[in-house]
N, C-alpha and C positions, 0 to 999 in steps of 0.2 A: 503494499499498498503506500501510497504519499506521505509525505510528511503532514498531512489534513485527515489519516486516516483513512481516505477513499481508495478505490479501487485504483488500479493503472490499465487503460483498454489499450488494443490499437485496432486499430477499424482502418480496413483498404477499403479503397472507394467512394472517398469521404466528399467530391466536387459536387455529387449531387443525386438526387432519389434515398433509395434505402440507407446507402450511408452517410450521406449530411445528415438525415433525419435522425440517425443513431446517434450521430458524434451529439450534433445539439441537445439530446435530449441524455444523455451520459453527460455531457456538459453540463448541464444544467443541476446535479445531482450535486455537482462539486468533485465528481472523482476524474483524475488527469488521463487522458484521451490524446493519444499518438494517431492523429488524423493523417492521415495519404494520399495524394493522389499525384495523379501523373503530371498535372499542370497543381503546382503547391501553389501560385496565385491566390486560385481558386476558394483558397481556405484565407487568404489574410481576413477577412471579417470576423470568422471566427477565434482567428488570434488574437483580434482589436478587443472584443467582446471577453474573451478569456485570456488574458495575458499570460498566467499563474496553470494556467491548468492544460491548456491549449498546445501541442506539440506538434506543429503543420511538419511534415517530411514527403518529400519526393521520392514515389516508388513506381516502376514499370514493374507489375507480379511476373513479366515472364522472365523478369533479370533474375535469376534465382541467386546470384552474389550479392545482386543489391537487397534483394529481401532477408538473405544474412545480415547484412550491414543496418537495414534498419532494423530488425529488431534485438542486434546488439548494441546499438545507440539508445533503445527506447530503455532496457535495460542497465546501462550504464549511465543514463542521466538519475533514472530514478530508480534502480536498484530492485528491479523486480517487474514482474506481469503478471498481473490475471485475468485477463481475458484476450483474447485473439479472436477476433471475429474475418471472416474472410468471403466481404462483400463484392468485392471488384468483379466486374463482368460485362458481357452485352452478348445478345443474342444472335442467332446463325440464323435465316429464314429463308428457304428454298427445295427443291425436290435433292436427295442424297446424289442423284443422279445428277444433277448440275452444280455439286461443290467439288469447289479447288483442293487439290493438296494443303494450298499456303492457306486459303481458309479454314480448312478443318485444322490443320497444324497450330494456328492462333488461337482459336475458338478454344481445343484442347489444352493451349499452352497457358492462356488466360486463366479460365475457368478449374482445370485439374491440376497442371502442373507450377502453376501460381500458387495456388494453396499449401500444397503438398508441401514445396520450400518453406513457408512461413510457418508451418505447423512443426516441419523435421526443426526448424532453425528456431522455435519457441520453445519445444517439448525439455530438454537441456536444463533449461530456467523453470518450467512448471517441475518439473523429475527433484531439482536441489530443495524446490518448496514444496514440495510436496502436496501441489493446490494448484489448480487453474481452471481456467475452461477457454472451451475451444467451439465456438460458435460458425459451422460452415452455413452461408445462405446458398439453398440448395431452391428450389421449380417446380408447378404444380405439373409442369412435363417431365419429373422425377416420380409423382407417381401415378402418371399413364402418360403416354406422349403423344405428340400430335402429327398427322401429316405435316411436312414442310418446317420441323423440328430435331430432325433425326440426330444429327450432329451435337446443339445447341442440349439437346434433352438428353443423349447419348452421353453428353461430359456431364452435366449433374446427377445421373445414374452412377457414373464413376465415381465420383466426389461421392457419394451416396456409401458406396461399397469400401471404399479408402475409410469412412466413417466410423462407419459400422465395425471392421476388423480395426483401427483404433479405437476406437472406446472400450474391446471389450482389453485390447493389450496394458492401456492405463488404468483401468480400474482402479486397481490394485495400489495405484500410486497416487490416489487422490487426486487426478485428472478426470474432469468431465466434458464429455464429447455431446453436442448436439445439432441438430442439421432443421433448420425452419424452410419449411415452403410454402413460402407465398402465395398466393392465389392473384387473380387481379389489382393491384396497386395504381393509385394516381400519381405514377411517378414519371420521368421524363424517358422510359423506359425502349417503349415503343419508337417515338419519334426520332431519339436520340444514338440509343444504344440499341441497333439492331441493323447489322448487317444482310445485305439480301443478295442473294444470285442472278445470275444472270438469266431472267425466266424465260428461254427460249422456247419451250417442251409443250406444247399445247394439251398434253394428252393430259398434265396434273392440275387444268385449271379446275378440276372439280374435286380436289381433294387439297393439293396446296393453295392452289388460287383462294378455294372458300375459306380455308383458315385464315390466308392473308389478310381476304376482304372483312373477317370478322375482327383480328386485330385492329384493323386501321378503322372500321365502327366504333370499334370500344375506346378508342385513346381521346383522353380529355372526359371517360364517362368511367372509366374505372370506379367500382365500389368501395375498395382500399382505400384506408386514409394513412398516408406512410407516417403521420405521427403516431396513431394511434399503434402500429406496426413498432413502433421503436419502442415504446412503451412496454408493450411484450415481449420483445427479447431484451430488457433489464428486468425486468420479472423473471425472464427464464433464466436470468445471468444468476438468478438471489435464491435460488432454487436448489434445496440439497438434494435431493434428486432428480435432476433435471430428465424428462424423459428424452429419447434418440431422437423420435422425429416428431417437430409440431409441425401440422397444418395452420397456416393464419389466415384467418380469414373464412368467410361462409361456402365463397366459392370452392375452396381448398378443402375445407372439411368435407361439405358435399360428395365432391369427387373423389374422398377416398372411404366413403362409405358404397358408393356405385362402381366404384373399382374390387374394392372388398368382395361385394356379393358376387358380381364377372368372375374374380378368379377363384371364389369359390363352387360357382358351377361350372369352369374350366375343370378343376379337382374332382368335381364328382362324374365329372366325361371320362375323365381318366379311369375312375373307379369302371364304370359303365363297359370301356372300352378292353378291359383287362388288358392296361399295359404294364402289367408286373414283368421282371426281365431276369430275379433273381433264376438262380440256378433249381432247379427241380419244380419252376411254376408254370 
């Protein structure tokens, strides 16, 4: 904790959206926040408002060495780290067939490898403290994916699988891991943080095109309030036994319920068609 007894947070992607809302909410509590962004100038107003507790830092999460250096700098300045939030990211919209190698690599570099590098850098401090929280921002696309989100949702699925295993690895060490699966929130994710493939194949108009139109129509009308989401994440960070997965918002919670019922039906179909494959089956 910092000199005032408050926690020390490291949050990525604080220039806008969830990261910005969360940084503001945590700073309001009196905690110290290492707020990171690729363009650190976007954090100047936070530093002005919270000169003692806001630590603006430049970070491109695709740079593994920079990830390690930022974590080291935070610990050097505050002597500890309590909460790591991997929030930085962007969407990639388009048919799998049209996604280029560069687009795929860049998306996974940001959403998966960036989070992994930061977790690896933070874990030695968490282990020595025998305490720490890792909160990874996932997506409703990892509850069940959408046509057009094959790479983005796939990266979020990868992050979830990594986080699930990590949670089991570090539980005996006092370190807790949670995944937040937000539904649609009124951020600039769709308008500002969405890369699109060059759509040239008409055969995908009824699937990917339909989903793209849905996103476009939703922009500016998302039901979720980022400030409320930030408050929920702060509450999650304070729970003694936090859940591994948190569906954030009614949309995401309803989706979990639908998906669980659909998977139960799939499982029953497996039983009905006798897909047992053990010796003697």
